[in-house]
C-alpha positions as CSV (number, residue, x, y, z in Angstrom):
1,M,-3.1,26.3,0.3
2,T,-4.1,28.5,3.1
3,Q,-7.2,28.0,5.2
4,S,-9.9,30.6,5.1
5,A,-11.4,32.2,8.2
6,D,-14.6,30.2,7.7
7,S,-13.1,26.7,7.7
8,P,-12.0,25.4,11.2
9,S,-8.5,24.3,11.7
10,S,-7.6,20.9,13.1
11,E,-6.9,22.6,16.5
12,K,-10.4,23.9,16.7
13,L,-12.0,20.6,15.9
14,A,-10.7,19.1,19.1
15,E,-12.7,21.6,21.1
16,I,-16.5,22.0,21.0
17,R,-18.1,24.8,23.0
18,G,-15.1,24.9,25.3
19,H,-15.0,21.1,25.9
20,R,-12.0,19.1,24.7
21,I,-13.1,16.0,22.8
22,P,-10.7,13.1,23.1
23,K,-9.7,11.2,20.0
24,R,-11.3,7.8,19.4
25,R,-9.3,4.9,20.9
26,F,-9.7,1.2,21.5
27,T,-10.9,0.8,25.1
28,R,-11.4,-2.2,27.4
29,W,-15.1,-2.0,26.8
30,A,-14.5,-2.2,23.0
31,L,-12.3,-5.3,23.6
32,Y,-15.0,-6.8,25.7
33,Y,-17.7,-6.3,23.1
34,F,-15.4,-7.5,20.3
35,M,-14.7,-10.7,22.2
36,L,-18.4,-11.2,23.2
37,Y,-20.0,-10.5,19.8
38,I,-17.3,-11.4,17.2
39,V,-14.7,-13.8,18.6
40,L,-16.8,-16.1,20.8
41,P,-19.5,-16.7,18.1
42,V,-16.9,-17.4,15.4
43,L,-15.0,-19.8,17.7
44,S,-18.2,-21.6,18.9
45,V,-19.4,-22.1,15.3
46,S,-15.9,-23.3,14.3
47,L,-15.8,-25.7,17.2
48,L,-19.2,-27.2,16.4
49,A,-18.2,-27.6,12.7
50,D,-15.0,-29.3,13.7
51,A,-16.8,-31.7,16.1
52,L,-19.3,-32.5,13.4
53,L,-16.5,-33.3,10.9
54,Y,-14.7,-35.4,13.5
55,F,-17.7,-37.6,14.2
56,L,-18.7,-37.9,10.5
57,F,-15.2,-38.8,9.2
58,T,-14.3,-41.2,12.0
59,R,-17.6,-43.1,11.9
60,F,-18.0,-43.4,8.1
61,T,-14.6,-43.3,6.6
62,G,-12.2,-44.3,9.4
63,H,-10.0,-41.3,8.6
64,C,-9.8,-38.1,10.6
65,Y,-9.7,-34.6,9.1
66,A,-10.5,-32.5,12.1
67,L,-8.5,-30.7,14.8
68,F,-9.8,-33.1,17.4
69,C,-7.6,-35.8,15.8
70,L,-4.6,-34.1,17.3
71,F,-5.9,-35.0,20.8
72,N,-6.2,-38.7,20.1
């Protein structure tokens, strides 16, 4: 199919009113926010859950099913 004169081509989409718009990319700030708001909360909740399991299982059952057991 050919493009009509009304529809912009992909070359014209990269330029708006004479300004070239860069494509989206993963920046250092995106990495910082990803680490701050996604990775650190997930890791902290996982660490707390593992600590809770460690103390519950070692006190009540005498067995260990947590990652903290690897450090004993």
